[in-house]
N, C-alpha and C positions, 0 to 999 in steps of 0.2 A: 611567725609562720610565713611571712611574705619575703623572707630573705631569698635572694636569687631569682625573683620573679619580675624583674624590671621590664623585660620584654613583654610579658603577658599583661602587666599593668598598663603599659603604653598602648597595647592593642585595645584594651577595654576603654581606655580614655579616648582613643580615636573614634571608636564606635559611638560612645556617648556624645562626643562633640558633633558628630554628623547626624544625630537623630532627628533634627528638625527638617532635614532635607531628604533623608532616606532611612527607612527602617532596616532592621537587620536581625539575624538570629545566629546564635553560636552555641555549640555544645562543647563543654570542657570535659575531656576524657582523661581519667587517671585512676591509679590504684587507690584503695582506701588510705587516707592520711596524707596524700600527696599535696594537698593544699587547695583542692577545688572549692570547698566551702569558704575558705579564707579569701579566695579571689572574688567569690560572689559578695562577701561582706564588703570588700574594698569597692566593688562596683556599686553596691548600694550606697556607700558613703559618697562616692563621686556623684551619683545620680541625685542624691538629696542636696548636695552642694549646688547642683545645677537647677534645683527646684523642680525636679521631675517627680512624678508620682510613681511610687514603688509598690508593686503587687507581688506577693511571694507565696510560694507553696513548697512543701517538702514531701518527698516520697518516704513513707514509713512502711517497713515490711509487714507489720501487723495490721495495716489498714488496706492492703491490696484487695480485699474482698468487698470494700465499701465503694459502690459505684459513684463516680463523679465527686468523690470526697475531696481529692486534691484540687479539682477544677473549682469546686465551691470555695475552698480556702483561698484560691488565687483571686477569685472575683468578689469575695465577701465584702471588701471595703467599698466596692462600687455597685453592689447589687441594687442599691437604691435608685440607680439610674436606669433600671431596666424598662421603666415606663417610656423611655425615648425610642425603644425598639418597636418594630412592627408587631402586630398581635401574634403572628406565627412564631417569631423568634422569642417573644416573651413566653409563650406557652411552652416552647421547647425547653428553655432553661428552667422554668418553674417546675415542669414535670420531671426533668432530669434531677433536680435538687429535692424532689419529694414534697414540693410546696403546693402542687395541684395535681389533678388527675386528668388525663387526656384520653379520648376514645381510642386513639391509635398511638402506640408508643412512638416517640420521636426517634428517627435514625440518628446514630451517633454523629454522622457528618453534618446533619442539620443542627444538632446541638452545638457542634464546634463552630459552625457558621454564625450561630446566634452569639456565641462567646466572642468571636472576632468582631462582630458588629458592636457589641457592648464596649469592647476595648477601643475600637475606633471612635466611638462617641466620646469617650473620656479623653482619648489622645488628641482630639480636635481642640481641646481647651488647654491641655498640658501634656507634654511628652511623657510617655510611660515606659518604665523598665519592669519587665516581667521576669522574676527570678524563680527558677525551679531547681531545687537541690535534689539529688538522687532520683533522676528521671527513671531509672530502671525499676524503682519500687513504687511508682505511681500506679494506682489502679488503672486497668487497661483502658477504660473509657476516658479517663482524664489524660492519660498519656497520648492517646490518639488525638484528642482535642488540642492539646498543647502543640503537638507537631503540625497539625492542620493550621493553626494560627501562625506558627513560626514560618511556614512556607509562603505566607501571604502578606508579609509585612513590608514589602519593598516600597510601597507608596505611603506608608503610615509613619507618623512620628512615634514609633514604638520599637522596642528591642526586647527580644527574648534571650535570656542567658540561662542555660541549663547545665547540669553536671550529670555524668554517668560513669559507671565503671567500665573498663575495657572489655570485660566478659559479658556485659549486657548486650542482648540482641535487640537493638533498636533499628529494626529493618528499614523503616521508611527513611531515616536519616542517612542510611547507607545508600539508598536508591536515589534520593533527591539531592542533587548537588547544591541546591539553594540553601541548605542548612549546613553551615560549615562546622567541621569538627576539629578542635584544637587539642592535641594530645599533650598532657603535662608530664614531663620527664622527671627523673630524679635530680636532686640538687648535686652540684659538683662537690668535690672534696673541700674546697675552700669555703663555699657557702654552707656546707654541712657543719663544718667546724665553727663557723661564726654563729650559726643558729644555736648549736649545742651550748657553746660557752655563754651566750646571752641568756639562755634559759636555766642552765645549771652550771654556774661559773666555778664551783668548788670541787669538781670531780677530780679524783686522782688520775694521773695520766694513763695508768693501765686500764682503768674502767672507761675512761674517755675513748681509748682506742677500741675497746670491745663494743662500746655503744656505736661508734662510727661504722664498724664492720657489720654489726647486726642491723643497723638502721638502713644501710644502703641508700642514703640520700633521701629517705622518706621523712618529711618534716615532723609529722605526728610521732613517728617512732623516735626521732631525735629528742623529742620532749618527754615522752612517756617511758622509754626503756631505761633511763638511768636508775630509776627507783627499783626496777626489777633486777638489773644486772649488778648494781652495787652490792658487793658482798657475796655474789654467786660465782660459780665457775663457768657460767655460760651455757649450761645444759638446755636452757629454754630455747636455744637457737636451733637445736637439732631434734628430729623425731626418733622413734624407736629403732628404725633401721639406719640411723646415721644421716638421713636425708635432711636438707635444709628446710626448716619450717617456713611456710609461706608468710609473707609480711602480715596479712590479716590475722593469721593465727597467733603470731608473736604479739601483736597488739592486743588481741583478746586476752592472751595470758597476762599481759601487763595489767589490764583492767581487772581481771579476775583476782589478781594478787591483792588488790585493794580490799576485797571482800573477806579475806581471811580473818577470822576472829571477830567479824562484825556482829553486832547485836541482832537478835532474831526479828524483833518487831520493826525496826527501821529497814531491815533487809527485806521483809515482806512488802513494805511500802515500795521499795525499789523494784521488786519483782512485779507488783501490780502495775506500776508505771510502765514497765518494760513490755508486758503482754497486752496492755490495754490498746484497743484500736481507736484511740483518740488521745487527746492531750489535756482533757479536762481534769483539773486538780481535785475538784469536789467529787468526781466519780471515783477516783483512786482513794480518796480519804474515806468515803462511805464503804467501799469494798474492804478497806483495811479494818474498819470498825467491825464489819461482819466477820472477818477472819479471826480477829483477836478477841472479840467480845466487848471491846470498849474503845472509845475514841483515842487515837494516838495523840501524844503530847507534842508541844512545840519543840521539846528537846529531841524527840525522835526525828522530826523534820529537819532540825538543824544538823543532826548526825548525817542524814542522807545528803544534805547540801554540802557538808564538809568533805564528802568523798570527791567533790568536784567532777561528778559524772553527769549530773543533770542540774537544771536550774528552773526557777519559777519566774514566769513572766506574766503577771496579772493572774488570770484564771487558768493559765496553761502551765503544764509541767513538761519540760522538754529535755531529752538527753543531748549532751554536747556532741556526741558522735554516734553513728549507728553501731559501731563495734562495741561501744559501751553497753548499749541496750542488749546486743547479742551476748556479751559476756555475762550479764546478769541472768538472762534466760538459761544459758547453757550451764551455768553453775548451780542452778536449782534442780532438784530431782523431779521425777515425773509426778510424785505425790503432791508436791507443793505447787507445781505448775497447774495441775488439774484443780486443786483447791482454789487457786487464785482465779482461774476461769469461772468456777462456780460462784465465787464471791462477786465477781464483776457481773455475771448474769443476773444475780439478785439486785445489784445496784442499778442495773439498766432495765428495770421492769417496764419503764415507759417507752423504751426503744426496742420494739419486738425483733427487728432484724438483727441488731447487734447482740441482743440478749440470746437469740437462738444460736448465733455463731459461737458465742462463748460456751453455751451449753454443749454444743457439738464438740468443741475443742476439749471440753472436760470429760467427754464420754470415754469410758474405759473399754468399751466394746460396742457391738451392734445395738441400736436402739431405734426401733421403728417409729416411735412417737417423735423423737428428735429429727429423724430423717424426713418424716412427713412435714414437720414444721419448716425444715430447710427447703423442701420442695415448694411450699407455699411462698417462702421468701424469694425463691428463684423466680416464681411467677410475678411477684411484685417488681422484681428487678427488670424483668422483660417489659412490664408496663411502663417503667420509667425510661426505657430506651437504653438499658445497661445489659446487653447480652453477655458481655465478658464476665460480669459478676454473676449472672445467672448460671453460666457454665461452671464456674468455680463452686457455687453452692450446690449444684446438681451432683458434681463429682463428690463433694463431701457427703451429700445425702446418700449416694450410692455406697460409699464406704461404710455408712452406719446402717444400711438396709439389712433386714434379717433373712432374706431369701433371694434366690437367683432371679426370680421374676421382677420384683421391685428394683433390685440392683441393676438388672439389665435395662429396664425401661429408663431409669434415671441416667445411666451412663450413655445410652444411645441418644437421649435428648441433649445431654451435655455435648456429645460429639456433633450433633446436628447444629447446635448453636455455635460451636467452635468453627465448624465449616463455614457458616454464614459470615463469620468474622475473618475468615482467611487465616486460620491458625492450624497449619498442618501438624505441628508437633503435638498439640493438644489432642487432635483427632487421632493421631497415631497412638498416643498413650491410652486413650479410651478404647480403641480397637483391640489393643493388647489385652486389656482387662475383660472386655466383653467376650472375646474369643474363648475364654476359659470357663464360661458359664453355660448352663443348659438353657436353650432358647426355644420358644414356641415358633411356629412358622412365620408369624407377622414380625417378630423380633429378628428372626434370621433374615428376612427380607430387608428390614431396615439396616441391619449390619452390612449386608451385601451392597446396599446403596452407599453407605459410608465408606466402604473399602475402596470404592472408585470415585468418591465424591470430587477429588481434586483432579480427575482426569478430563473434566469438561475443558476443551481446549487442547487436550492431549488425545492421541488416537486410542489409547487403551488396548490391552492385549486381548486376544481371542478368548482365552480362558476366563478372564475377568468379565467379558461380555456374556459369556455363557452362564456364568454364575448369576448375573443380573437377570438373564432371561429365565433361568430356573426359579429364581426368587419370585419373578412375576407370575410364573405358572403356579407356584405354591400359594401366592396371595390370591390368585383367581380361584383356585380350588378351595381355598379356605373362605371364600365369599367376600373377600376384601377387594372388590373390583377397582375401587379408587386407587388403592396402593398399587395394584397391578398396572393400571393405566399410567400412573406416575413413573413407575419403574421402567416401563417400555418406552415412554416418551423421553425420559432421561437417557436411556440406553441409545436410542437412535440418534440423539443429538451428538453422541460420541461417534456413532457410525460415520457421520459426515466428514470427520477429520481423516479417516483412513478406511480402506477396504478390509473387511473382516471375514469375508467368505459368505457364499450363498447359503450355507447351512444355517448360520446364525440368523441371517436375514429371514429365511423361510420360517425358522422357529418363532421369530418375533411376529411375523404376519399371522401365523397359525393361532397364536394366543390372542392377538389383537382382534382377529375376525370373530372371536367368540366372546368378546367383552360387550356388555350392553351400553355402548357409548352412543351419544348423538352424533350424526354424521358431521356436524359443524364443530364438534369438540376440538379445541386447538391441539390437544395432546394427540388425538387421533389423526388430525391433519399432519402433524409432524411425523408420525409413524408412517403414514401413507406416502408422504413427500420424499422421505429419505430411505426407508427400509426396502422399498420395492422399486428402486430406480425411478424411471419416469412413467412407469406403467399406470399409475393412479393419479397422475398430475391433472388430468382433465377434471376429475371429480374434486380434487383439492382446490383447483383454481375457481371452480363454480362455488365452492364453499367460502372461499375468500371473498368472492363477489357478494355473497349473502351477508358476510360480516360487514362489508363496506356499506351496504344499504340498511341493514337492520341492527347491527351490533353497536354497543357502546362499551367496549371492554375496558377493564381496569388496566393500569400500565403494564403489569407483568404479562397479561394476556395479549395486549397490543404488541408487546415485545416478541412473544411467541409467534403471533401471526405475521409480524414483519420478517421474522427468520424463515418461516414457512414460505412466504411469498418470495423471498430472496432465493431460497433453494430451488423454487420452481422457475426461476428466471423472470419472475414478474417484478421487475425492479421499480416501475412506477408505483405499483401497488405496495411494495415494500416500503417505499418512502412515505406513502400515505399512512401506513400503520406506525411507522417510526416516529412521526411527529407527536401524536398523543403519548406514545411510550416515553419519549425523551422528556416531554413537558411534565408528565406525571411522576416519573422517576426522579426528576430534579426536585420537585416539590417534596417528595417523600425522603429525599436524601439517600437513595439507594444507589450509591455511586458505582458499585461493582457491576451491577446489571446495566446501569446507564452507560458505562464504558462499552459493554458488549453491543448495546443497541447503536451507539455512535459508530462502531465498526460497520454495522449494517448500513448506516447512512453513508459512511465513507465509500463503500464499494458500490452500493446501489446508485449513489450520486455519480460515481465515475462512469458506470455503464450507460446512464441516461444523459451524460454530458453536463451534469450539474456540478462542475468542478469547484464552484464556490462552496457547495455543501461538503464536497470531499475534503477540501483544504481545511475548513474550520473543524469538521468532525474528526479528521485524523489527528489534528493538532491537539484537540481537547482529549480525545481518547488516549493518546500517548501519555498525557499528563495524569489522567485518571488511572490508567493501567499501572503506572508506577506507584501511584498513591494507594491503590487497592491491591497491589502485589500480584497482578495477573500477567505473568510473563508471556504467555502465548498471545494474549490479546494485545500486549504492548508490541509484540513482533508484527501482528496484523496491522496495527496503526503505522508502524514503520513502513510496511509494505504499501499501504495506501499513499504515504508520502512519496515513496519511490515511484509508484505508478504515475502520480501526478507530475513529478519531475521529468519522467520519461516522455510523457505526452507533450510536455512543454519544451522538449528538446534539451533539457538540462542533463545531459548524459552522465557527466562526472558525478553530479549530485545523486542521481538515481542509483548508479552503481555503488557508490559509497553506502547509501542506505540499504541496498540489497544485501550487502555483506552481513549486516546484523540480522536481517530477516531470514536469510538462508541458513545462518548458523543455528538459529532457534528451530527452524524447520527440520534440519538434519538431526539435531540432537534429540528432538522429540519424536521423530518419525512421522511428522504431520504431513500427510500427502496433500491435503487441501492447501496448506500454506506453501508447500514446495511447488505445487502447481501454479499458485499465484506468483511465486518468484520467477518461474519460467515465463509467464505472461509478461511480467515487468521487464525481464531481460529482452524479450522479443520487441516490446514497445520501445525500449531504449535503443536497440539496433535500428528499428524503423526511424527513430528520431534522429539518427546520425547518418541516414541515407545508406544503410547497409542491409539491403533486402535479403541477401543470402544468409548473413548472420542472423537476421531476424527470423527467417524461416527455420533455420536449424534449432533455434531456441524454442520457438512455438511448436515445432514438430514434436519435441520431447514431451510436451504436456498432452499431446494427442495419442501417444503410443501406450496401449494398455499394458505393455510389459515394462514400462519405465517407472521408476519410483515416483516421478512427478505427475503421473497420470491421475486425473480425477474425472470420472465420467460426466458428472453434471456440469462442472465448471468448463470443461473442454467444449461443450456445446455453445457456451456463451462467447467463446473466443475464436470460433472457427472463421469468423469474418476477418479477423486480423491475420490468421494463417493464410487465407485466400489473398488478402491484400499483399502480403509479402511474397507469396508464390507467383503472383502475376508479374512482379518485377524481377524475380529471381529465376524465372523459367523453370518453375517447379510445379506447373499446373497439373500434370498427370498424377503426381504423387498426392497433391492436395485433393484431387478428385477422389482418390481411393479413401482418404480420411473421411471426406464428406459422405461417401457412399456407405461407409461403415456406420455412420451416425444416423443415416436416413430412416431406418426402421423405427427408431425411438420418436421421431417427429410426429408420428401418427397418434402417440399417446398424450400429446399436450397441445394446448392452444396458447401456450406462453408466448407473449409478444417478444420478450427478450431472446428466447430460443429461435423463434421463427424469423425475426429480423436478421439475426446473425446468419442463419442458414440461407435465407433468400439473398442476402448480400453476397455470400460466398458462391452460391449458384450463379449469380449474375457475373461476377468477376472471373469465374473459372469456365464460363460457358463457351462453346464453339461459336464461330461467327454467325452461323445460321440460326441459332437460338438465343443469342445474347440479348437482342432487342427485347424479346418477350420476357426473358429473365429479369432484365432491369425494370420493365414495366411491373412485373410481379413484385419486385422489391419495393418499388415506389408506392404500391398499394398499402403498405404498412408504414409509410413515412409520414402520413398526414398527422398522426398523433405522436410521432417520434421526436426525439430531442434534436436540437439544431446540430449537435455533434454528429449524430448518425446521418442526418440528411446531408450535411456537408461532405462527409466521407463518401456517401453514395453519389453526390453530385460530382465529386472529384473523379471517382471511378468511371462514372458514365461519361463525363466530359472528356476524360482521357481516351475512352474507347471511341467516342465519336470523332475526336481529332485524328486518332490513329487510323480510322477508316474513312478519312478524307471528308468528313462532314464538319469542317472547321467552323463554319458560321453557327451551326447548331451547338457546338461545344462551348462557345464563349460564355453564354449566359450561365450555364452550369458551373463552369470553372470560376467565373467571377463571383457567383454566389458562395461557392465553397471557400474561396480565398477570403472573402469578407468575414465569414463565420470563424474561420481558423484564426484570423487576426484578433477578432473580439474575444475568443477563448484563450488566446495566448499559446496556441498550438503551433509553435514556430516551425517544427519540422514539416508538418502538413502544409503550413502556409508557404514554405519555400517550394514544396513540390507543386502546389497549385500555381504559384507564380511562374515556375518553370514551364508548366503546361500552357499557361496563358501566353508566355512569350512565343512558344512554338505555334500558338494559334494566332499570332500576330498582334497581341496586346501586351504592351510593356507596363508592368506594374511591379515596382520594386519594393512597395510597402510590405513589410513583414511583421509578424506578431512579435510583441515584446515578451521576453521570457522572465521578466521580473514583475513583481507586484509592489504597489505603493505601500500597502499596509501589511502587517503580519496577520496570520490567520486569526489570532485572538482579537486584534484590532478590527478586522473585518466583521467579526461576530458582534463585537460591542457596537460598532457603527450601525450595523443593520438593525440591531435591537433598539438602539436609540432612535433611528429613523422611523421605526414602527410606532413610536410614541411612548415607549417604556421609560420610566424614571431610572435614575442611577441605582436606586435601591432595588427596583424590580429586576434590573439587569444583573446586579450583584447577586441577588437570590437565585437567579437562573444559572449563573456561571460559577457559583461558589467562590465569589470574591468579596472583598469589602466594597462598600459604595464609594469610598474615597479612591480605591484603586481604579474603579470604573471611571471616576472623574478625571484622574490623572491620565488614563488612556485617551479619553476624549480630548483633553487639552493638547495631547501630542497628535491626535488624528486630524484635527481641524486644519492646521497648516499643511499637512501632507496632502490633503484633498483640495487645498486652495480655497477653503471657506473659513468663516469666522464664528459661526454659531451652529447650534443644534438644529435650528429650523431649516438650515440649508442642506442638511444631510439627505433629505428625501430627494433633492434635485440631482445629487451626484450618485446616489445609491437607490435607484428606482426599485421599489419593492417587487418581489417575485414570489408569489405564493403557490407556484406550480407543485411544490412538494406537499402541499396541504389539500390539493383538489382531489376529489374522488376519481379514481381511474375509470376510464370508459371500458 
């Protein structure tokens, strides 16, 4: 089978040779029979020759409903080492494998992290090769865990080798470039002939030619087709319309041909092995005894083995190729397939989940008892942290339900679970089925939510939003105020991304004002903060202050409060709520929501001048957005990186990043993101001393008729508009923008909004009132960030110098210059130096635009400086502890130190993001 695969073998050999210095992951992609499994076998032989530990698992189509089944198979040889892990990781794995129960189901990312830690423990003693055949058929939980591990092996002496078919949708490997994909092509004519003659040397030349044509360079076909085509006219190669039969179908026909005339009892044994969701030989033999009424003889087993379709390896019975299993199942009629499932259900009486699955597969029509049992099994799957399995079982339960009500409830729950997993195709399939059923008002409301579930991060259309609002009204009228509140809060979060019209907003507020919610309810705060512009921000900010003093919210509530604070321009308070949200979501393994909260940290950190937070959060959010398949949030992370590059004067880097963010904003119609792109373009122009260009870019985000306008975000950026206007002689126009915003300022006490406005008033003021305006701005500077204060010092120092108060200007300008240097804000540093020279002080020192460490290295270094161990850091950042150690090994020389104890001296801790805002 490995004829013509010299290049692939050489690549595998190189990977294995380098395993002690660097881990790797590779997915072999190819059609059935192309030789993927044979290459894995060769890799296993090479690894064993190098005394590596080999861990293997194989995806089986009939086992996809068994949560973590493949991951358990992969880790089973080393599960005895689980005691070396921390208690949280131990509990996650044991719960996932059904060996213990946990009060809270473990998130699949945390289970994957526990698996990574276990692999790293083993690999520390002996390099490991992890082999996964047929990745496309792994159960969803196992597949995600394997891909998670594969992405994080760079610093580990371990390699993941997996195979998949080209039609398989393995989305994360397509997104993440760290998992290489190697496509296996067909054998060339010479290699095909060599393989054919080595396997079947006595073929007549005419048959040999037909085999070569039919096989098309597929190694398995070259081996299997001779028996089918010898003595035939080749009709097996074409379908009923004369079309060429796909290779997989040709091979299935070749395997099915072996069953012609085969005795019934051994054939039943073969069928049971094919449909069993496991490989246990004793299970198959017991089920066969149930079917035929007596134990099968060794003669029957020998007949099965003589077909050369499956083999027995100790207690396991395995098919040689998935197409052989498929051929056996397809060749059996519905009657025999159902009978086999019933026999297996009886044989699996001690395994309730597998038993009920086989009973469901045997059902000839609706069966509410079986549907209810599947429902219960789905609940158990959720307890084990296997939502993908739960969704599958709920769909099956819905199929067997006897009425629209139970069917709708199960389908909707399946859709909700699929949404939590980020599976839009599954949600779409569920929606299509539910829409054909008769629903009560509560179910209709849930359906409406699901219909727009994937629009968070997308603006959503007005009609869709109106449906959500109507659903909320129905829920309220039906007495389900909790559902109504959830519907409205979810709706307004989508409002934030794009303007949907005053009528929709008014409808939301009319319903919300008649819901019996507490004034501090985070959902109500979200509604008030977004749906009614800034008119209720004063009350919202008071409620946020209450939460700061009295609340101890769980991570999702903290995340909601952080978002509400951000929307109100309370960036310091947003960071305050972000911290427990990030910490809690990390512990829970809820990486999709963690990614969104990190975006809040990215931009709140930027507005308050905590660029260290912005840099680390944007970098991590980008990686998590790719991993959790959140396209818009990934674009937000890119925008955060672009903003930081612009502030540091890295114009080319910023503009390159902006191209990606702008493309996502335009394609989605996301006005919030497009507004942020305009801000970044303006900062980039400011960064290269082009105030006119900066003003033009920033002006677009302030124009209510422009696609990039966003009323809330524009208030936060008016200080940058004024800064550009002052140097571009656009003061009169900028004053008109500020005047249009002025009425809204009375509705809020937001520090972010008022700082920006007071800065703008000062910079744009006439000479006779400028002094007072600057004093007014400085009143809010006491608790402001160094970045805001430095920009204010630069603006005031420049005004003083230009009005012949040179001596007074110097202290302000020197202070600004120093802060800009420390922040790395090179463009602002150059402007401050220019003003200092004009004031008679020569200071050519400018900010550096490069950083010593990467964002992830800064994050690791700061966590290490705070006293966390490598394992603690690894758990927070979803890395292995060995990867953390490797990063620290590279960090020390970059910082000019030699040990962990010295980190605190070069990275002074700053807990300003954790302090309660005043």
